[in-house]
C-alpha positions in Angstrom: -1.1 -4.8 20.5 -2.5 -5.1 16.9 -0.6 -2.7 14.7 0.4 -1.9 11.1 3.5 0.2 10.6 4.6 1.6 7.4 8.1 2.7 6.7 10.4 3.8 3.7 8.9 7.0 2.7 11.0 10.1 2.3 12.0 12.7 -0.4 12.8 11.3 -3.8 13.4 13.2 -7.2 11.1 12.8 -10.1 11.9 9.6 -12.0 13.3 7.9 -8.7 12.3 4.9 -6.8 11.2 4.1 -3.3 9.9 1.0 -1.6 7.4 1.1 1.4 7.1 -1.6 3.8 4.0 -2.4 5.8 4.7 -4.9 8.7 2.0 -6.3 11.2 2.5 -6.9 14.7 -0.1 -8.6 16.9 -1.7 -10.8 14.1 -0.5 -12.3 11.0 -1.0 -11.0 7.5 -1.3 -14.3 5.6 -5.0 -14.6 5.9 -5.6 -11.1 5.1 -5.6 -9.1 1.9 -3.7 -5.9 1.8 -4.2 -2.6 0.3 -2.1 0.5 -0.1 -3.7 3.9 -0.2 -2.7 7.3 -0.4 -3.9 10.7 0.3 -2.4 14.1 -1.1 -3.1 17.4 0.5 -6.6 18.6 0.0 -7.6 15.2 -1.7 -9.6 12.4 -0.7 -7.8 9.0 0.1 -7.6 6.8 -2.8 -6.7 3.0 -3.6 -3.5 2.4 -5.0 -2.9 -1.3 -4.8 -4.0 -4.6 -3.4 -2.6 -8.0 -2.9 -4.5 -11.2 -2.0 -3.3 -13.8 0.4 -3.8 -17.4 -1.0 -3.0 -16.7 -4.5 -1.1 -13.4 -4.4 -3.2 -11.8 -7.1 -2.6 -8.1 -7.5 -4.6 -5.1 -8.4 -3.6 -1.6 -9.3 -5.1 1.7 -10.1 -4.6 3.2 -13.6 -2.3 6.2 -12.4 0.4 3.7 -11.1 0.1 0.7 -13.5 3.4 -0.3 -14.9 5.2 1.6 -12.3 4.3 0.3 -8.8 4.5 -3.4 -7.7 2.9 -4.7 -4.5 4.3 -7.9 -2.9 4.2 -9.9 0.3 6.6 -11.9 2.3 4.5 -13.9 4.9 7.4 -15.1 6.8 8.3 -11.6 7.6 4.6 -10.6 8.0 5.4 -7.6 5.6 3.7 -6.3 2.5 5.9 -4.0 0.1 5.2 -1.3 -2.4 8.0 -0.7 -4.9 7.6 2.4 -6.6 9.3 3.4 -9.5 9.3 6.3 -12.1 7.8 8.4 -9.6 6.0 11.7 -10.6 5.4 14.8 -8.5 1.8 13.7 -8.5 2.7 10.6 -6.4 3.3 12.8 -3.5 1.0 11.7 -0.7 0.8 10.0 2.6 0.8 6.4 1.9 -1.0 3.9 4.3 -1.4 0.1 4.2 -4.6 -1.7 5.3 -5.6 -5.0 6.2 -9.0 -6.9 5.5 -10.1 -10.1 6.7 -10.3 -12.7 3.7 -8.0 -14.2 1.3 -9.0 -12.0 -1.7 -9.2 -8.4 -2.8 -12.4 -7.8 -4.2 -12.1 -7.4 -7.8 -14.7 -4.6 -8.1 -14.5 -2.8 -4.7 -11.0 -3.4 -3.1 -10.5 0.2 -2.9 -13.5 0.7 -0.6 -12.3 2.1 2.8 -15.0 0.1 4.4 -13.5 -3.2 3.4 -10.5 -2.9 5.9 -10.2 -3.5 9.3 -6.7 -2.3 10.4 -4.8 0.9 9.2 -1.5 2.0 9.6 -0.6 5.6 10.4 1.0 6.3 7.1 4.4 7.5 5.7 4.9 10.6 3.7 6.4 10.3 0.2 7.3 13.5 -1.6 8.3 13.6 -5.1 10.2 16.9 -5.9 13.4 18.3 -7.5 
């Protein structure tokens, strides 16, 4: 089966940290660029970050720059999202997605239509 599975979500206090994992099965991630997206209740899904395959280049949306770090471990077929200095507005369901091709599109990596496979998502709740 072709699957992406996220893990690592949960309840965290403001200012805290959590690391999300996205693990692929049925295919290898090393030929794909991977995006992280999030969707808060009543809001549209938005891009968070993207990491390319061959050169490992990364992209972040402004609200998370300096706080989140995306990385990948091709040997484990896994992509991570390290989230630090969390804020209540970061509360959302976080999903990973894979797209054919090595590189994130500089001007459109956040487009949902670019991605072929999606995980079911993991809930991150930031609250005291």
